C-alpha positions as a Markdown table, in Angstrom:
| # | Residue | x | y | z |
|---|---|---|---|---|
| 1 | Met | 80.6 | -112.5 | -46.7 |
| 2 | Leu | 79.4 | -113.5 | -43.6 |
| 3 | Tyr | 79.3 | -111.0 | -40.6 |
| 4 | Ala | 77.6 | -112.9 | -37.7 |
| 5 | Glu | 75.1 | -115.8 | -37.5 |
| 6 | Asn | 72.6 | -113.6 | -35.8 |
| 7 | Pro | 71.6 | -109.6 | -36.3 |
| 8 | Val | 72.7 | -107.7 | -33.2 |
| 9 | Cys | 69.4 | -106.2 | -33.0 |
| 10 | Arg | 65.9 | -105.6 | -34.5 |
| 11 | Leu | 65.6 | -102.1 | -35.8 |
| 12 | Arg | 62.2 | -100.6 | -35.2 |
| 13 | Gly | 62.0 | -98.0 | -37.8 |
| 14 | Leu | 64.3 | -94.7 | -39.1 |
| 15 | Arg | 64.3 | -92.1 | -36.7 |
| 16 | Ser | 66.6 | -89.4 | -37.9 |
| 17 | Val | 69.6 | -88.3 | -39.8 |
| 18 | Thr | 72.1 | -85.7 | -38.9 |
| 19 | Leu | 73.5 | -83.5 | -42.1 |
| 20 | Gly | 77.0 | -81.5 | -41.9 |
| 21 | Thr | 77.3 | -78.3 | -43.7 |
| 22 | Pro | 79.5 | -75.2 | -43.5 |
| 23 | Asp | 76.6 | -73.0 | -42.6 |
| 24 | Pro | 73.6 | -74.9 | -40.9 |
| 25 | Ser | 71.9 | -71.9 | -40.2 |
| 26 | Ile | 70.9 | -70.8 | -43.8 |
| 27 | Ser | 69.9 | -74.6 | -44.5 |
| 28 | Lys | 67.8 | -74.2 | -41.1 |
| 29 | Asp | 65.8 | -71.3 | -42.4 |
| 30 | Phe | 65.3 | -73.1 | -45.4 |
| 31 | Tyr | 63.6 | -76.2 | -44.1 |
| 32 | Thr | 61.8 | -74.7 | -41.3 |
| 33 | Glu | 60.4 | -71.5 | -43.6 |
| 34 | Val | 60.1 | -73.3 | -46.7 |
| 35 | Trp | 60.2 | -77.0 | -46.4 |
| 36 | Gly | 57.7 | -77.5 | -43.6 |
| 37 | Leu | 60.0 | -79.0 | -40.7 |
| 38 | Ser | 59.9 | -76.8 | -37.3 |
| 39 | Ala | 62.8 | -76.1 | -35.0 |
| 40 | Val | 62.2 | -78.2 | -31.7 |
| 41 | Asp | 65.7 | -77.1 | -30.3 |
| 42 | Glu | 69.3 | -75.5 | -31.2 |
| 43 | Asp | 72.3 | -74.9 | -29.6 |
| 44 | Thr | 74.8 | -72.5 | -31.5 |
| 45 | Asp | 75.5 | -74.1 | -34.9 |
| 46 | Arg | 73.5 | -77.3 | -34.2 |
| 47 | Phe | 69.6 | -77.6 | -35.1 |
| 48 | Trp | 67.4 | -80.2 | -34.2 |
| 49 | Leu | 64.0 | -80.2 | -36.7 |
| 50 | Arg | 60.8 | -82.4 | -36.3 |
| 51 | Gly | 57.7 | -83.3 | -39.0 |
| 52 | Thr | 54.5 | -83.8 | -37.9 |
| 53 | Gly | 55.0 | -87.0 | -37.0 |
| 54 | Glu | 55.8 | -88.4 | -33.1 |
| 55 | Glu | 59.5 | -88.5 | -33.7 |
| 56 | His | 61.5 | -85.7 | -31.6 |
| 57 | His | 63.4 | -84.7 | -34.3 |
| 58 | Ile | 63.8 | -86.1 | -38.1 |
| 59 | Leu | 66.7 | -83.8 | -39.1 |
| 60 | Lys | 69.8 | -82.4 | -37.3 |
| 61 | Leu | 71.7 | -79.6 | -38.8 |
| 62 | Glu | 75.4 | -79.0 | -37.9 |
| 63 | Ser | 78.2 | -77.0 | -38.6 |
| 64 | Ala | 81.1 | -78.8 | -41.0 |
| 65 | Pro | 83.8 | -78.0 | -43.2 |
| 66 | Arg | 81.9 | -79.5 | -46.1 |
| 67 | Asn | 78.6 | -81.5 | -46.8 |
| 68 | Ala | 79.1 | -84.8 | -44.9 |
| 69 | Met | 76.3 | -87.2 | -43.0 |
| 70 | Gly | 76.8 | -87.0 | -39.8 |
| 71 | Gly | 75.1 | -90.3 | -38.7 |
| 72 | Val | 71.9 | -92.1 | -39.0 |
| 73 | Thr | 69.5 | -93.0 | -36.1 |
| 74 | Phe | 67.5 | -96.0 | -36.1 |
| 75 | Ala | 64.8 | -96.7 | -33.0 |
| 76 | Val | 65.1 | -100.0 | -31.0 |
| 77 | Asp | 62.5 | -101.1 | -28.2 |
| 78 | Thr | 64.6 | -100.8 | -24.8 |
| 79 | Pro | 67.7 | -99.8 | -23.5 |
| 80 | Arg | 68.3 | -103.3 | -22.8 |
| 81 | Asp | 68.0 | -103.8 | -26.6 |
| 82 | Val | 71.2 | -101.4 | -26.8 |
| 83 | Asp | 73.2 | -103.1 | -24.3 |
| 84 | Asp | 72.4 | -106.4 | -25.8 |
| 85 | Ala | 73.6 | -104.8 | -29.3 |
| 86 | Ala | 76.9 | -103.3 | -28.0 |
| 87 | Arg | 77.9 | -106.9 | -26.6 |
| 88 | Ser | 77.6 | -108.5 | -29.9 |
| 89 | Leu | 78.9 | -105.4 | -31.5 |
| 90 | Glu | 82.1 | -106.0 | -29.6 |
| 91 | Ala | 82.5 | -109.8 | -29.7 |
| 92 | Leu | 82.4 | -109.2 | -33.7 |
| 93 | Gly | 85.2 | -106.4 | -33.6 |
| 94 | Ile | 82.5 | -103.8 | -35.1 |
| 95 | Pro | 83.8 | -100.1 | -33.6 |
| 96 | Leu | 81.8 | -98.1 | -31.2 |
| 97 | Leu | 82.1 | -94.5 | -31.9 |
| 98 | Arg | 80.1 | -94.2 | -29.0 |
| 99 | Glu | 79.5 | -96.5 | -25.9 |
| 100 | Pro | 75.6 | -97.3 | -24.2 |
| 101 | Gly | 74.6 | -94.7 | -21.9 |
| 102 | Val | 72.4 | -91.4 | -21.3 |
| 103 | His | 73.7 | -88.7 | -24.0 |
| 104 | Asp | 73.5 | -85.0 | -23.8 |
| 105 | Glu | 71.5 | -84.6 | -26.5 |
| 106 | Ala | 68.3 | -82.7 | -27.2 |
| 107 | Ser | 66.4 | -85.6 | -27.7 |
| 108 | Gly | 67.5 | -87.9 | -24.7 |
| 109 | Gly | 67.2 | -91.7 | -24.6 |
| 110 | Tyr | 69.7 | -94.3 | -24.0 |
| 111 | Ser | 71.7 | -95.0 | -27.2 |
| 112 | Leu | 74.9 | -96.3 | -28.7 |
| 113 | Ala | 76.6 | -95.3 | -32.0 |
| 114 | Leu | 78.7 | -97.9 | -34.0 |
| 115 | Val | 80.8 | -97.5 | -37.2 |
| 116 | Asp | 80.1 | -99.1 | -40.2 |
| 117 | Pro | 82.4 | -100.5 | -43.0 |
| 118 | Glu | 82.4 | -97.2 | -45.0 |
| 119 | Gly | 83.0 | -94.9 | -41.8 |
| 120 | Arg | 79.4 | -94.0 | -41.2 |
| 121 | Ala | 78.1 | -93.4 | -38.0 |
| 122 | Val | 74.9 | -95.6 | -37.0 |
| 123 | Glu | 72.8 | -94.6 | -33.6 |
| 124 | Leu | 70.7 | -97.4 | -32.2 |
| 125 | Ser | 68.3 | -95.2 | -29.6 |
| 126 | Ala | 65.6 | -96.0 | -27.2 |
| 127 | Asn | 63.6 | -94.2 | -24.7 |
| 128 | Val | 64.3 | -90.6 | -26.5 |
| 129 | His | 62.0 | -87.5 | -25.2 |
| 130 | Ala | 58.6 | -87.5 | -26.3 |
| 131 | Val | 57.3 | -84.0 | -27.9 |
| 132 | Val | 53.8 | -82.4 | -28.0 |
| 133 | Asn | 52.2 | -83.6 | -31.0 |
| 134 | His | 51.4 | -81.2 | -33.9 |
| 135 | Glu | 48.2 | -80.3 | -34.6 |
| 136 | Pro | 46.8 | -82.0 | -37.7 |
| 137 | Ala | 48.3 | -80.7 | -41.1 |
| 138 | Gly | 44.9 | -80.3 | -42.6 |
| 139 | Arg | 46.0 | -79.2 | -46.1 |
| 140 | Arg | 49.0 | -78.0 | -45.4 |
| 141 | Ala | 52.2 | -79.2 | -46.9 |
| 142 | Leu | 54.0 | -80.5 | -43.8 |
| 143 | Pro | 56.3 | -83.5 | -43.9 |
| 144 | Arg | 55.4 | -86.1 | -41.5 |
| 145 | Lys | 58.6 | -88.0 | -41.0 |
| 146 | Leu | 61.8 | -89.1 | -42.8 |
| 147 | Ala | 61.0 | -91.7 | -45.4 |
| 148 | His | 64.6 | -92.5 | -46.6 |
| 149 | Val | 68.0 | -92.2 | -46.9 |
| 150 | Val | 69.8 | -92.8 | -49.9 |
| 151 | Leu | 73.8 | -93.6 | -49.2 |
| 152 | Asn | 76.6 | -93.9 | -52.2 |
| 153 | Thr | 78.7 | -96.6 | -51.5 |
| 154 | Val | 81.9 | -97.9 | -52.8 |
| 155 | Asp | 81.2 | -101.6 | -52.7 |
| 156 | Ile | 77.0 | -102.1 | -52.6 |
| 157 | Asp | 77.7 | -105.7 | -51.7 |
| 158 | Arg | 79.6 | -105.1 | -48.5 |
| 159 | Ala | 77.1 | -102.5 | -47.6 |
| 160 | Thr | 74.4 | -104.7 | -48.0 |
| 161 | Asp | 75.7 | -107.6 | -46.3 |
| 162 | Phe | 76.7 | -105.6 | -43.0 |
| 163 | Tyr | 73.4 | -103.7 | -42.7 |
| 164 | Thr | 71.2 | -107.2 | -43.0 |
| 165 | Gln | 73.3 | -109.6 | -41.6 |
| 166 | Val | 74.7 | -107.2 | -38.6 |
| 167 | Leu | 71.6 | -104.7 | -38.5 |
| 168 | Gly | 68.9 | -107.1 | -39.1 |
| 169 | Met | 67.3 | -105.4 | -42.2 |
| 170 | Arg | 66.0 | -106.9 | -45.2 |
| 171 | Val | 66.6 | -106.5 | -49.1 |
| 172 | Ser | 63.2 | -105.6 | -50.6 |
| 173 | Asp | 64.4 | -105.0 | -54.0 |
| 174 | Trp | 67.5 | -104.2 | -56.5 |
| 175 | Ser | 67.4 | -101.9 | -59.3 |
| 176 | Glu | 70.0 | -104.1 | -61.2 |
| 177 | His | 73.3 | -104.0 | -59.4 |
| 178 | Gln | 73.0 | -100.5 | -59.1 |
| 179 | Met | 71.0 | -100.1 | -56.0 |
| 180 | Ala | 69.9 | -101.9 | -53.3 |
| 181 | Phe | 66.7 | -101.0 | -51.2 |
| 182 | Leu | 66.6 | -102.2 | -47.6 |
| 183 | Arg | 63.6 | -102.3 | -45.1 |
| 184 | Cys | 63.3 | -102.6 | -41.1 |
| 185 | Asn | 59.8 | -102.7 | -40.6 |
| 186 | Ser | 56.7 | -102.8 | -43.0 |
| 187 | Glu | 58.0 | -99.8 | -45.6 |
| 188 | His | 59.6 | -100.7 | -48.8 |
| 189 | His | 62.7 | -99.3 | -47.8 |
| 190 | Val | 64.1 | -96.6 | -45.2 |
| 191 | Ile | 67.7 | -97.4 | -46.5 |
| 192 | Ala | 69.1 | -97.5 | -50.2 |
| 193 | Phe | 72.7 | -97.9 | -51.5 |
| 194 | Asn | 73.8 | -96.6 | -54.4 |
| 195 | Gln | 76.9 | -98.1 | -56.2 |
| 196 | Ala | 79.1 | -95.0 | -56.6 |
| 197 | Pro | 83.0 | -94.0 | -57.2 |
| 198 | Trp | 83.0 | -92.9 | -53.2 |
| 199 | Thr | 80.9 | -92.8 | -50.0 |
| 200 | Ser | 78.9 | -90.0 | -49.5 |
| 201 | Ile | 75.1 | -88.7 | -48.7 |
| 202 | Asn | 73.0 | -89.2 | -52.0 |
| 203 | His | 69.7 | -87.9 | -50.6 |
| 204 | Val | 67.4 | -87.7 | -48.0 |
| 205 | Ala | 63.5 | -88.0 | -48.1 |
| 206 | Tyr | 60.3 | -86.8 | -46.3 |
| 207 | Glu | 57.1 | -88.3 | -46.2 |
| 208 | Met | 54.1 | -86.4 | -47.2 |
| 209 | Pro | 51.2 | -87.5 | -45.4 |
| 210 | Ser | 48.8 | -88.0 | -49.0 |
| 211 | Ile | 49.6 | -87.6 | -52.9 |
| 212 | Asp | 47.6 | -84.2 | -52.4 |
| 213 | His | 49.9 | -82.6 | -49.5 |
| 214 | Phe | 53.3 | -84.2 | -52.2 |
| 215 | Met | 51.7 | -82.0 | -54.7 |
| 216 | Arg | 51.0 | -79.0 | -52.5 |
| 217 | Gly | 54.4 | -79.2 | -51.3 |
| 218 | Ile | 55.7 | -79.0 | -55.0 |
| 219 | Gly | 53.6 | -76.1 | -55.2 |
| 220 | Asn | 54.9 | -74.1 | -52.2 |
| 221 | Leu | 58.1 | -74.7 | -53.3 |
| 222 | Lys | 57.5 | -73.1 | -56.5 |
| 223 | Val | 55.9 | -70.0 | -55.2 |
| 224 | His | 59.3 | -69.5 | -53.3 |
| 225 | Gly | 60.6 | -69.7 | -56.8 |
| 226 | Ile | 62.3 | -73.0 | -56.4 |
| 227 | Glu | 61.9 | -75.8 | -59.3 |
| 228 | Pro | 61.8 | -79.3 | -59.1 |
| 229 | Gln | 65.6 | -80.7 | -60.1 |
| 230 | Trp | 63.9 | -84.2 | -61.1 |
| 231 | Gly | 60.0 | -84.9 | -60.8 |
| 232 | Pro | 57.1 | -85.2 | -60.2 |
| 233 | Gly | 57.0 | -88.7 | -60.9 |
| 234 | Arg | 56.4 | -92.3 | -59.3 |
| 235 | His | 59.4 | -94.6 | -58.8 |
| 236 | Gly | 59.2 | -98.4 | -59.7 |
| 237 | Pro | 61.0 | -99.7 | -56.7 |
| 238 | Gly | 58.9 | -98.8 | -53.9 |
| 239 | Asp | 56.3 | -97.6 | -56.0 |
| 240 | Asn | 56.5 | -94.1 | -54.4 |
| 241 | Thr | 56.1 | -90.8 | -55.5 |
| 242 | Phe | 59.1 | -88.5 | -56.0 |
| 243 | Ser | 60.2 | -85.1 | -56.7 |
| 244 | Tyr | 64.0 | -83.8 | -55.8 |
| 245 | Phe | 65.2 | -80.2 | -54.9 |
| 246 | Thr | 68.7 | -79.0 | -53.8 |
| 247 | Asp | 68.6 | -77.3 | -50.3 |
| 248 | Pro | 70.8 | -74.1 | -49.8 |
| 249 | Gly | 74.0 | -76.3 | -49.1 |
| 250 | Gln | 73.4 | -78.3 | -52.2 |
| 251 | Leu | 72.2 | -81.5 | -50.3 |
| 252 | Val | 69.3 | -83.0 | -51.9 |
| 253 | Cys | 66.0 | -83.4 | -50.4 |
| 254 | Glu | 62.8 | -85.2 | -51.8 |
| 255 | Tyr | 59.3 | -84.9 | -50.9 |
| 256 | Thr | 57.7 | -88.3 | -51.3 |
| 257 | Ser | 54.6 | -90.5 | -50.5 |
| 258 | Glu | 52.9 | -93.4 | -50.6 |
| 259 | Val | 55.3 | -95.9 | -50.6 |
| 260 | Ile | 54.5 | -99.5 | -50.7 |
| 261 | Gln | 54.0 | -101.5 | -47.6 |
| 262 | Val | 55.6 | -104.8 | -47.2 |
| 263 | Asp | 53.7 | -107.9 | -46.1 |
| 264 | Glu | 56.8 | -110.0 | -45.0 |
| 265 | Asp | 54.8 | -113.5 | -45.8 |
| 266 | Ala | 54.0 | -112.6 | -49.3 |
| 267 | Trp | 57.1 | -110.6 | -50.6 |
| 268 | Met | 59.5 | -111.3 | -53.1 |
| 269 | Cys | 62.7 | -109.6 | -53.8 |
| 270 | Arg | 62.8 | -108.7 | -57.6 |
| 271 | Thr | 65.4 | -107.1 | -59.6 |
| 272 | Trp | 64.3 | -103.7 | -62.1 |
| 273 | Lys | 66.0 | -102.9 | -64.8 |
| 274 | Arg | 66.8 | -99.3 | -65.0 |
| 275 | Thr | 64.6 | -97.9 | -67.8 |
| 276 | Pro | 63.4 | -94.3 | -67.8 |
| 277 | Glu | 59.4 | -96.3 | -67.9 |
| 278 | Leu | 60.2 | -98.2 | -64.7 |
| 279 | Ser | 62.5 | -95.7 | -63.1 |
| 280 | Asp | 59.3 | -93.1 | -63.6 |
| 281 | Gln | 56.1 | -94.9 | -64.2 |
| 282 | Trp | 54.1 | -91.8 | -64.7 |
| 283 | Arg | 56.6 | -91.0 | -67.4 |
| 284 | Thr | 56.1 | -87.1 | -66.2 |
| 285 | Ala | 59.6 | -86.6 | -64.4 |
| 286 | Gly | 61.9 | -86.3 | -67.2 |
| 287 | Pro | 65.6 | -86.5 | -66.7 |
| 288 | Pro | 67.2 | -85.1 | -63.5 |
| 289 | Thr | 69.2 | -82.0 | -63.8 |
| 290 | Thr | 72.8 | -82.0 | -64.3 |
| 291 | Thr | 72.8 | -79.7 | -60.9 |
| 292 | Val | 71.0 | -82.8 | -59.0 |
| 293 | Arg | 73.1 | -85.5 | -60.2 |
| 294 | Ser | 76.1 | -83.5 | -59.2 |
| 295 | Ala | 74.7 | -83.0 | -55.7 |
| 296 | Met | 73.5 | -86.8 | -55.7 |
| 297 | Ala | 77.1 | -87.7 | -56.1 |
| 298 | Gly | 78.4 | -85.7 | -53.1 |
| 299 | Ile | 81.4 | -84.7 | -51.7 |
| 300 | Glu | 83.8 | -87.9 | -51.1 |
| 301 | Asp | 83.1 | -88.4 | -47.1 |
| 302 | Ser | 85.2 | -91.1 | -44.9 |
| 303 | Gly | 83.4 | -90.0 | -42.2 |
| 304 | Phe | 84.6 | -91.6 | -38.9 |
| 305 | Arg | 87.1 | -94.2 | -40.4 |
| 306 | His | 90.2 | -92.7 | -38.7 |
| 307 | Leu | 88.5 | -94.0 | -35.5 |
| 308 | Val | 89.0 | -97.6 | -36.4 |
| 309 | Glu | 91.7 | -99.5 | -34.9 |
| 310 | Pro | 95.0 | -100.1 | -37.3 |
| 311 | Ala | 94.5 | -103.7 | -36.5 |
| 312 | Arg | 91.2 | -104.1 | -38.1 |
| 313 | Glu | 91.8 | -102.3 | -41.5 |
| 314 | Asp | 90.4 | -105.5 | -42.7 |
| 315 | Tyr | 87.0 | -104.2 | -41.7 |
| 316 | Phe | 86.8 | -101.9 | -44.7 |
| 317 | Leu | 87.8 | -104.3 | -47.0 |
| 318 | Ser | 85.5 | -106.1 | -49.4 |
| 319 | Gly | 85.1 | -109.7 | -48.8 |
| 320 | Ala | 86.6 | -109.4 | -45.2 |
| 321 | Ser | 84.2 | -111.4 | -42.7 |
| 322 | Leu | 84.4 | -109.6 | -39.0 |
| 323 | Ser | 83.0 | -113.1 | -37.5 |
| 324 | Gly | 85.9 | -114.6 | -38.8 |
| 325 | Val | 84.1 | -116.9 | -41.0 |
| 326 | Ser | 84.2 | -116.8 | -44.9 |
């Protein structure tokens, strides 16, 4: 399918993810007291948590009837880029959840939110609030930033087309026709799509500054009585280390480090076979537990599909063309 001749914007990086869960305060305690994030702001049942990097926050937790992804936020350069993206999205018939503007959020800034083909909220933001730099983590196991978000999709080709053709991302690698790894900067992937029976959040990965911090993080969780559900190991696509856990709300969180950096002029997209030795090059992780497999499948999440005009139902059909060109 063809969405647009040119992307609507240039994404500079992955900023944050919003997760909904029935009891966000319990999850907040886990992420601040055990996982290594720190609270930067809160409002009743909403919590903004940051890493040691420069982003205002990398995780927002909010109350929801059941586990769901409230949205994902990408950085763009300037408010003008947000406005230009809004005009292009309108021309393509892509729904906006929130018009461009300054919004009453803890991180501030100028942003818009669009709705992707499966109802996910995608925010494009600029000029967010600066935060005071953390002291260096030293040898403490503290995540630096959000590394990537993996999303379950019912149509991996449609999802990949939308995020590359509309949002300007590039496909770094495939894992057969089961997963697509997408980048918007030199990081091998900031978003990955996993073909699944329903739309849902698969997991969120947090980057540790080094492999030593990665291993210290795993050790710290073990001290708290929390064992890895899969890992430690090193993936094939992305070449990053991995260790997966489930948080108190049964959402999957991952420690990772050393993701490969892409040289745009030299990189060649590959298709990886789904074999144990390529899923885990170290061969140390063993198979994922039944618990983490179930948590990665997630709960079916239609997100904001209900906000799409009935006349635009073709927007959610595989093979549909938003630009009218197929």
